[in-house]
N, C-alpha and C positions, 0 to 999 in steps of 0.2 A: 361663622366667618364666610359664609357663602355670599357671593355677589348677586344682586338682582340683575335683570336684563337692562336696566336703565343705564344710559351712557354716563350719567352723573355718578352713579354708584361705582361703575367701572373706573372712572377717572379718580375717584377718591381712593379706591382700592390700589390703583397703580401708584398714587402718591404715597400711600401708607407703606407699601412695599419698598418704594424708593427711599423713604426716610429711614426705615429700619435697616435696610441693607447698607445705606450710606453711613450711618453711625457705627454699624458693625465694622465696616471697612476702615473707618477712621481709627478704631482701636487696633485693627490689624496693622495699619500703617504705623501707628504709634509704637507698637511693640517692636516692629522690625527696624524702624528708623531710630528709635531711642538707643539701639545698640551703637549706631554710628556716633551718637552724641557722647557716649561713654568711652569710645575707643582711646582718646588721649588719656583719660583717667586710668584705664586699664593698663596702658603702657607705662604709666608712672606709678602704679600700685606696687611698691617695693616688696610687699609680703608675697606677691605671686610671681614677680620677676618675669613677666611675659615679654616676648619680642613681637615684632610686627607680623611675622608669618604665623605665629601661634594665635595671635588675636584674630587674624583673618580666618584661620581654621575654625576657631570657636564661632565666629560670625556665620560661617557656612553651616554649622550644625543645625541651627533652627530651620534653615532652608532645606536641608536633607529631610528633616522631620516633615516639612511642608509637602515635599514631593511624595513621601510615603502616605501622609495624611490625605492628600488629594486623590491618590490612586485608590485608597481604601474607601473613601467617601463615595466615589463613583459607583461602587457596588452596594454600599449600605443604603444610599438614598433610594434605590429600587426596592429595598426591603422594609425600611422604616419611615421613609418620607423625608422631604427636604426640610420641612419645618423643624422636625425633631433633631435632624443633623445640625441645623444652624444653632439651635438652642444648646445642644451638647457641646458644640465647638466653642461657643461663647463661654460656657461655664468652664470648660477644660483650660483654655489659655488664660482665663481670668484668675484661675487658681494657680496655674503653673508659673506665671510670670512673677508674682510676689515671692513665691518660693525660691525662684532664681536669685532674687535679691538677698536671700538668706544663705546662699551657698558659702561653705567655709573654705573652699579651695577651687582652683580653676577646673579640675576634673569634674566635680559635681556641678559647677557652674555651666560647663559645656553640656553635660548630660541633661540638665534642666532646660537649656536652650533648645536641645533636640526635642524634648518632651513638649515644650511649648509649641514648637513648630508642628507637631502632630495635630494639635487643635487648630492652629492657624491655617493649616493646609486645606481644611474643609470649608473655610469661610468663602473664599473667592469663587470657586466653581459652583457652590450652592447659591450664592448671591446672584451670579450670572444667570443660572438656570431659572431662578424665580423672577428676575428682572425681565428676561426674554419673554416669559409667559404673560406678565402683567403689564408691561409697558404698552402704551398706545402704538399700534403698528407704524404710524407715520412719524413717530418720534423716538424710535428705539435707539438711534445713534445718540441723540441728545441725552436720553435717560441713562444709557450706558456710560457716557462721559461724566454725567453728574454723579452717578453712583461711584465710579472709580476715582473721582476727585477726592473722595473720602480718604484714599490712601495718602495722597499728598497733604490733605488737611491734617491727617494724623502726624505727618512729618513736621508740619508747622507747630502743632501742639507739642511734639517732642522737643523741638528746638527752643520754644518759648519756656517750657518747664526746665530744660537744661540750663538756660541762661539764669533762671531764678534760683534753682536748687543745687546745681552741681558745685558751685564754689564753696558752699558751706555744708551741704548734706552728703556729698560723695556720690559715687556711681550707683550705689545700692538703692537710693531713694527713687531713681528713675524707674526701677522695676516694681517698686511697691505701688506706684500709681497704676500699674497694669491690672490691679484688682477692681478698678472703677466700673468696668462693664457688668460685673456681677451685681452691682447695686443700681446702676443707671440704665442698663440696656436690657438685661435678661427679663426683668418683670414686665417691661413694655412689650418686648418681643413675644413673650409667652401669652400675653393678652391679645395682641393685635396682629401678629404675623400670620397670614393665611397659609394653608398648605398648597402644594403644587396641584393644579387641576389635573395634570397628566397622571400623577401618582394616585389621586382619588379615583380617576376613571379606571385605572388598572386594578385597583383594589376592589372596586365594585363590579368587577366582571365585565370590563370593557363596554360599558354602557355610557357613552359620552353624553347622551341626552339627559342622563340623570345627574350629571356633574356640571356645576357652573363653569362656564368658559372664562378664561382670562381675557384680557382686553384684545379681542380679535385674534387670539392664537388658537389654532386647531389643536385638539388633544390627540396625541398619538397613543393608541392602545393596542398596537400590533405586537408588542412584546419583543422577545429576543430575535425573532426573524428579522424585524426591521433593523435592529442593532447590527446584526451581521451584514445586512445590505448596506448600511451606512459605512461600515468599515471597508467593504469592497469598493464603495464609491470613492473613498479617499485614495485608494491605490489603483483605480481604473486608469486606463491609458490616457483619458482626458485630463485627470486630476493629479496624476502621480507627481509631475514636476511642481505643480502648485503646492501640493502637500509638503514636499521636501523643502521648498523655498520658505514656506510659512514656518516650518520647524526651525530652520537655521536663523531666520529673522527673529523669531521669538527668543531663541537662545542668546543671540547677540544683544537684543533689546533689553532683556532682563539682566544680562551681565553688566551692561552699561548702567542700568538703574540701580541695582543693588551694590555694585562696586562703588559708584560715586556716593550713594547715601551712606555707605559704611565709612569711606575713607576721606570724604571731602574736608571735614574738620581737621583731620591730621595733616592732609596735604597743605592746607592753608597755614597751619602752625609751622610746618617745615619751611614755608615761604615767608616767615617773619611776622605772622599775625598772632595776637594774643588768644587765649582760650575763649574769651567772650566774643572777639571778632570772628574767630573761626566758626563758632556756633551760629553767628549771625548769617554767615554765608549759607549754612545749611537751612536756616529759616527762609532766606530769600530764594534759595533753590526750590524749595517746596511750594512757596507762594507762586513762583513762576509756573510751576507745574499745574497748580489748581486753575489759575486764570488761563494759561495758554492752552491746555488740553480742552477745556470747555469751549473756548473760542474756536479752536481748530476743528472740533467736532461739528459745530454749526457751519463752518466754512466747508467741511468735507461733504456735507449734504448738498452744497451748491456747486462746487467745482470738481468733485470726485475724490474719493478716499485715497487712491494710489498717489496722486500728486501731493496731497497734504501729508501723508505718512512719509513719503520720500523727502519732502521738504523739511519735515520735523527732524528726521535723522540727520539731514544735512546741516541744519542750523545747530544741532547738538555738537557735531564734529567741529564746525567753524568756531563756535563760542569756546569750546574746551581748548582748541588749539590757540586761541587768542589769550587764554590764561598765561601761556608761556611768555607773552610779551611783557608781563608784569605791569599792567596798566594801573593807574591810580584807583583809589577806592571806589569812587562813584561809577566809572565805566566798568570796573570789575563786578560791582553789584548787578549792573544791568546784564552783563554777560552771564553771571550766575543764574539770574532769573530765566534768561533765554535757554541756558543749558538745562535747567530744571524742566522746562517745557519739552525740549527735544529728548531728554533722557526718559521721559514718560511716554514716549511714542507707542509703547506696548498697548496702552489703552486703545489707541486707534487701530493698531494691528489686530486686536481682538475683534473689533467691529468689521475690519476688512476680511478676516477669516470667515466670520458669520455670514457676510454677504456674498462670498465667493462660491459657496456650495449650495446645493438644493436644500430645502427645509429639512428633509428626512435625514440628511447627513450633517447638519449644521452643528448640533450639540457635540457629536462625536469629534468632528474636525476641531472644534474649539478646545475640547478637553484634551485631545492629544497634543495640540500645539502648545497649550499651557504646560502640560506635563514635560515636554521636551524643553520648553523655555525655563522650567525650574532648574534644569541642569546648568543653564547660564547663570541663574540666580545663585546657585551653589558655588559656581566658579568665581563669580564676581568678587566677593570679599577675599577669597584666597588669592586671586589674581592681583588685587590691589595690594595685599600684604606682601606678595613677592616683589612687586614693583617698588614699594617703599623700601624693602630690605635691600634690593639691588642698588637703588640710588644712594642709600645711606652708606653702603659698602663700597661705593665708587665704581661699581660694575657698569652702571648706566648714568648718564648725565641727568641733572634735575629736570630738564624739559620732558623727560620720559614720564614724569608724573602725569602729564597731559596728553602726550602722544599715545600712551597706552590705552586711553579711553576714547580718543578721537578715532583711532583706527577701526574698532568695531562699529562705530556709528557710520563711518564712510562705507564699509562693506555692506551694512544693513540697507543703507540708502540705495546702493547699486542693485542689491538683490530684489528690492521692491519693484524696480523697473523691469525685472525679468519675469514677474508673475504673469502668466498668460491671461488674457482678457476673456477668453471663451468660456471660463467657468462662471462668470458673473451672471446672475439672473435678476431680472427686475423684481421678482417676488421678494428678494431680500431688501428691496428699497420701496416700500409701499408709496411713499410720497412721489417718487419718480414714476412709479407705475401709474399712479393716478394722473400725473402730468401727461404721460404718453397717451393714456386713454383719452383724456380731454382733447389733446392735440389731434388725435385721429378722428374724433367725433366732429371736430370743427372743420 
């Protein structure tokens, strides 16, 4: 699986890693968003008699598992390698998800959602780490956006399947489809997914020359000393404010994303749409995310990431607020697509975090921001369930369905503007660095 020194082989290797990581993230997104498609069915499943708050709590259990899984994976990857972790995570959640569909009661159902989350938690940080190493330096923003588009593509898949199978098959069928990666992805990943060059260098006694380099990425072989230095960098006087802001922005961004993906179908049902129509909104929401985030990532390389990330949160807030005006179906679908793009701003936040810190601290900064962001992901489904319960009980007016999700987006947009610029380094943006160098030479 070693790459040669030829640029062509490195490019092929980068595309191979992108393709495998993308399809893995597709099923990661399918698992999490499929829960949102079955929320209306769970609320109407008389045998379990669940209310909105309880359904929200169950929805958060997978995310609690993901938080724990992500923290554990950070340690295990240093011991066994990223390739093995990716394969193990794929097998884990591909087995746990269909078992969830067999759950006889809500308690076991919730427990299995937590177990599934343990496997899902290792997928995203491992995929990020591999993609950072193998992506061409001048196109890391685009490769990152393409890889993360898999999450929303998984949401599209979940919504399409729900439209086809939920009316006749019931909510359990959606979880049975979660076994697909075991047959479709694991054999391909086992054969073609390369190991992290940094892990290979560390295992071979810190001899970078003996290890194939990823596409332009320097291999770090300094071990635990460098890791402690990277943690100190996060909390240095220069970066402390940025670190705290990135944590809060990630928390709010993932609260918005997971809250809407879980509750959007039910919110639309409460506003008079049928089961099929409400699932259509979830489908459009995730299509908007796929198209919008990729386009925004290309724009961010031209006009700057801060402006695009701030604007994305802003349009999320505006579009969700406009839901409260109850527009006709066609404008509402457009607003839903725009909201899907804005709610997926965390994809661009990840790239913003990576570019803000020096290379030695980049992975640590990203891992910690994502870990804190998972708290928002856990809160999102519970938060949505509490809002639905409060509206149905008359404690809040129906417009709060939308105000509750617009407010976090507004706050996140404002916090992006407060991030100090002094932490940004041109080394994080190779294309810009080349442009500056060419300008100086001329």
